[in-house]
N, C-alpha and C positions, 0 to 999 in steps of 0.2 A: 220232807221231800220237797224239792224245789219245783216251781212251775215248769221250768225247762225240762226237768227229768220227766214229769208227767206228760208234757207235750211230746217228748221224744218217744216215750212208751206207747202213746196213742198212735203216733205216725207209724211206728214199726209194726204195731198190730195191724193197722190198715194195709201196709205194704204186704205183710205175710198173708193176711186174709185174702187180699185180692189175687196174689199169686196162687194160693191154694185153690181159690175159686176157679181161676183160669185152668188149673190142672185137673179139676174135677170134671169128668166127662159129662155129668148131668148138670153142671153149673149150679150146684146146691149152695146156697149162701152159708157162710161160716165153715165150709169144709167139713171135715169129719175125721174120725180116728182111722178110717180106711185109706186116707189120702196121704201118700208119702211126701208130696210136695217136691219131689226130686225130678219131675218131668223135664226132659231136655227136648228142645224142638229142632227140627231141620226141614229144609225145603226139598221137595222131591218132585220129579216128573210124575204127574198123576197116571200116565199111561204105563210107565215101566216101573215106577217105584224107586228109580235110581236117584240117589242124592245129588242135588245140584251143587256144584262148587261155585260159590259166590265169592267175589273179591272186589277190590277197587279197580274196576275196569271202566273205560269211557262209555258205558252204556247206561241210559237213564231208566229203562224199564226192562223187566223180563217180559218179552213180547209174546209169551205163550202162557197157556194155563199152567198154574203151579199149585202144589198142595203143601201146606205147612202140617207136618206130622210130628207126633211125639215119638222120640226114640224108644221110650218105655211104652208098654201096652197099658192102656187105661183099664181100670178094674172092671168096667162094664160098658155096654153100649147104651146110648140114650135114645137114638132114633134109628129107624130102618135106613139102610144105605150109608150109615156112618160106621166105618170100621173102628176097631179099638185103638187106632193110631191117629185118626184124622182130627185135626184142629180146625183147619180152614182151607177152603178151595177158593182161588181167585183167578180171574182171567189174565190179569197182569198186575205187577207190583213194582214200584221203584226199587231198585237194587239196594239202595241205602236203607229203605224201610224194611226190606226183607232181612237184611243183615242185622238190623237192630232188633227186630222181633225174635229172631232165632237166638241171638246172643243173650238177650234178656228174658230167657224162658223162665218159667216158674222155679225150676231148680236153682238157677243162679240167684234169683231174687230171695228165695228162702235162705240160701246160704249166706248172702250178704246181710240179711236181717239178723241172723244168728251172730255174726261177727259184730255187728253194731250193738246188739244187746249185751254182748260180753264187754265191749268197751264202755257202754253205759253203766253196767254194773260196777266196773272197776273205778270209773271216774265220778260216780254219784255218791261215794263215801267221803265224808270230810271229817277232819279231827275237830276238836273243840275250838280251835282258833280260826276256822273258816278256810282251811287249806285242804286241797284235794289230796286224798290218801294215795292216789296212783301216781300223780305227776308232781306233787309238792307245790303246785301253783296256788296262790291266794285266789279264792273264788270270788268272782264278781258277776252280778246279774244272773244269779241262779246256777252258774256252772263254770267250770274251767274252760280253757280254750278248746280242749278236745270235745266237750259236750256242745259248745257253741258251733264248732265246725260240723259236728254231726247234724245239727239243726239247719244248717245253711241250705241244703237241698229243698227244704220245706218253707223257704222264705215267702213263697206265694200263698201259703196257707193263712186263712184269716186269723188264727190264734197265734201266729208267729209274732214275736216282738222285735222291733228294730234294735232294741238294746242288746239282743243276743248276737247281733251281727259281729263278726270278727274283723 
């Protein structure tokens, strides 16, 4: 197995573990069997529970208190005063930050990790002549172009190698 494949497996584990940890209402490290990892988040008005419709508007901040809540109900409560949906209460948040947090909820991250693992599995097999079984490309520096593209978002990681850059 190449160093690039090992590198990618480790980063995908970290991404999934962090997403599942964020979805765990008690923030237990390493998740657990009882965590589905499919939690989706949305911003709501904390007084009414009504979902806020956010979009690209010329407004820099949500100027009132807002709550980030899970669409799914968490399996249990961790502290008094925190209902089974509450993730975060804030007095204001930049709209772009709010959109990013809700869009990249644990459920989406876990789904993306699964897709990347499938690609990794397909493209980490080589025949005896150093050619990727999935794309037919001659492998260089530990992986085909697909694997090196999968590694690019982790270029700031200390174990990332410049030779993997596409």
